[in-house]
C-alpha positions as CSV (number, residue, x, y, z in Angstrom):
1,X,25.4,25.7,10.2
2,X,26.3,23.6,7.1
3,X,23.3,21.4,7.9
4,X,20.9,24.4,7.7
5,X,22.4,25.6,4.5
6,X,22.0,22.1,2.9
7,X,18.4,22.0,4.1
8,X,17.6,25.4,2.6
9,X,19.2,24.3,-0.7
10,X,17.2,21.1,-0.8
11,X,13.9,23.0,0.0
12,X,14.6,25.7,-2.6
13,X,15.7,23.3,-5.3
14,X,12.8,21.0,-4.6
15,X,10.4,23.9,-4.9
16,X,11.8,25.0,-8.2
17,X,12.0,21.5,-9.7
18,X,8.4,20.8,-8.4
19,X,7.2,24.0,-10.0
20,X,8.8,23.1,-13.3
21,X,7.4,19.6,-13.3
22,X,4.0,20.9,-12.4
23,X,4.1,23.5,-15.2
24,X,5.2,20.8,-17.7
25,X,2.4,18.4,-16.7
26,X,-0.3,21.1,-16.8
27,X,1.0,22.4,-20.2
28,X,0.8,18.9,-21.6
29,X,-2.7,18.4,-20.2
30,X,-3.8,21.7,-21.6
31,X,-2.4,21.0,-25.1
32,X,-4.0,17.6,-25.1
33,X,-7.4,19.0,-24.1
34,X,-7.2,21.8,-26.7
35,X,-6.4,19.2,-29.4
36,X,-9.4,17.1,-28.4
37,X,-11.7,20.1,-28.4
38,X,-10.4,21.1,-31.9
39,X,-11.1,17.6,-33.2
40,X,-14.6,17.7,-31.8
41,X,-15.2,21.1,-33.3
42,X,-14.0,19.9,-36.7
43,X,-16.4,16.9,-36.5
44,X,-19.2,19.2,-35.5
45,X,-18.5,21.5,-38.4
46,X,-18.5,18.6,-40.9
47,X,-21.8,17.3,-39.5
48,X,-23.4,20.8,-39.8
49,X,-22.3,21.1,-43.4
50,X,-23.8,17.7,-44.1
51,X,-27.1,18.8,-42.5
52,X,-27.0,22.1,-44.4
53,X,-26.6,20.2,-47.7
54,X,-29.4,17.9,-46.8
55,X,-31.7,20.8,-46.0
56,X,-30.8,22.4,-49.3
57,X,-31.7,19.2,-51.1
58,X,-35.0,18.9,-49.2
59,X,-35.9,22.6,-50.0
60,X,-35.3,22.0,-53.7
61,X,-37.7,19.1,-53.8
């Protein structure tokens, strides 16, 4: 009986700890991805502003 109880405790604790670890890893991956996307968006916006200024200069000529 004690062996079964110990087995259940190991399975349950492994499931809980595995879930926590999985959540942590996915959370880190998501934050990293979001930061990369924000950086790409920032660079894109800077590039668009440069093109917009260039277009304004060309129109004034």
